[in-house]
N, C-alpha and C positions, 0 to 999 in steps of 0.2 A: 475090619470095619472101615479102614481108610479107603480101601478099594471100592467099597459100597458107596461111600459118600462121594468119592471122586467120580464114580460112574453116574450118580444122580446129578451131580453138578454139570458134568459133560453132557448128559442127556438134556438137561434144562437149557444149557447154553446153545446147544445145537437147535433146539426147538424155538428159542427166542431170537436166534441170530437174524432171521429175516425181519423180525419186528424191531429189533434194536438198531440194526445197521442196514436199512433197506437199500440205500444207495450202493453200498459195497456189495450186497447180495445181487443187486440188479446188474452191477458191472461184471460179475462172474458169469451171468447168463446160465445157459444149459450146462456149461462145464463145471459149474459150482455144485451141481446135484451129486456128483460122484464123491467129492470130498466130504460133503455133509452126510451122505449115506454111510461113508466109512466111519465118520465120527460117531454116528448113531449106533452102528454095529459095535464099535469099540466100547461105547458106553454101556451097551447091553451086556457085553462080555464082562466088563468090570463089575456091573451090578450083580450078574449071576455068580461069578466067582467070589466077589466080595461078600455076598450073602451066604454062600456055602461055606466059606472059610471063616466067617465071623464066629467068635466064641458065643456060646449060649449064655446070655445074661438075662435071667428072668426078671420081668417087671411086674407082671400079674399073671394069675392063673385063670384062663377062661373056663367057664362052666361047660360041661359036656354037650348040653343042648345047643350051644352056639354053632356046633358043627352042622346041625340041620338048618339053622338060619343061614349059615354060610352057603350051603348047597342051593337053597332057594334064591339067595341074592346072586349067586353065580349064574343061575338060569336066567334071571332078569338081566344081568350084565351082558350075557350073550345075545339075548333078544334085542336089547337097546343098541348094542354094537352093530348087529345085523340090520337094524332099522336105518342106519346111516346110508345104506345103499338103496333105500326105497324112496318113493315120493308120495306115500300115502298120507292120510289125514293125521295120523299119530306122529309121523315124521315132521309134519308142519308145526306141531306144537313144541318141538324141541329145537333149541338153537344149535347145540353141538352134541349129537347122540354119542359120538365116540368119546368125547371128554366125560360125558355122563356115565358111560359104561366103565371107563377107567376109574372113576370115583366110586362106583358101586363095587367094582372088583377090589379096590383098595379097602373099602369099608368091610367087605366080606372077609378079607384076609386079616384085617386088624382085629376082627372079632375072635378069630380062632388062634391067633398067634400072639402070645404075650411076651415075647422076648424083644430085646432092644433092637436087634438087627431088623426084625420084622416091622417094628414101629418106625424105624428110620426109612426103610424101603417103601412100605405101603403108605405111610403117612406122607413121605416126600412125594410120591406119585400122586396122591390125592391133592396135595397142596399145589403141585404143578398144574393139575387140572383146574384148580381154582384160579391160579394166577393167569394161566393161558386164556381161560374163558373170560376173566375180567379184562385182560388186555385187549381181547378181541371185541368185547361188548362196550368198550368205552366210547368216547365221542367218535363221530365219523372221521375217517382218515382225512387229513389235509390233502386237498386235491382230488378227493373222491367225488364222483358225480353226486351233486346234491349235498355236499358237505356243508353243515351249518343250516340246511333247510330240510324240509320234509320230515319233521320229527314225528308226525302222527302216523298211525298204522291202521290198516284196514284189510278186509278180505273182499273178494269179488264174487258175486253170485253164490250159488250153493256149493261151489267147488272151492276148497281152501287153497289159495295159491301161495301161502306163506305170508309172513308179515311184511307188507309192502308199504313204502312211504306213500302218502296221499297226493303228492304233487303230480299234476298232469304232465309237466314237462320233464319228468324224471325218466331217463332212458330205460331203466329197469322195469318200470311200470308199463311203458309202451310195449316192450317186447313180451312181457308176461300176459298182458291183456290181449294182445294180438294172438298169441298162442292159445290162450283160453278160448277166445272166440272161434278160432279155427277148429279146435277140437269139439267144442260143445254147441256150435250153432250150425 
């Protein structure tokens, strides 16, 4: 169980590293991607072996029909995860499809696994999705274009361009509107 918890903590720290210490991460540049990838790989190994080697401590017994719900949720998780690579209308409605897919995956597995190791692993991954999403959705980053301004959102024309700030001088709007006009006019 210790390896599992250590793997989850290492996974979380590796994902939050860029957010918690942006100056240090920027100083590493492209050379920093290798060590972070290694830490993520190591954390995956720790989670996999920690989960496999953890003793079975039953917490609850899921009903048999939860297996069917799990299978349906997993289909949905794969669909939502794949949606992150598209630019369609449905993709524009979600802020973080990959995080949403991880949360669906975690919920599906929590439904069918009632042991303590599963609750720690899948509950931890679900909470990581909550924390990472909240961290990303908070106030605009200091120094970001339009930080502290442009809080309203809108869409342009019949084509959904995503949720964009309404300020005319915002560089993100200028690029997207120009691209939209180029494509549709």
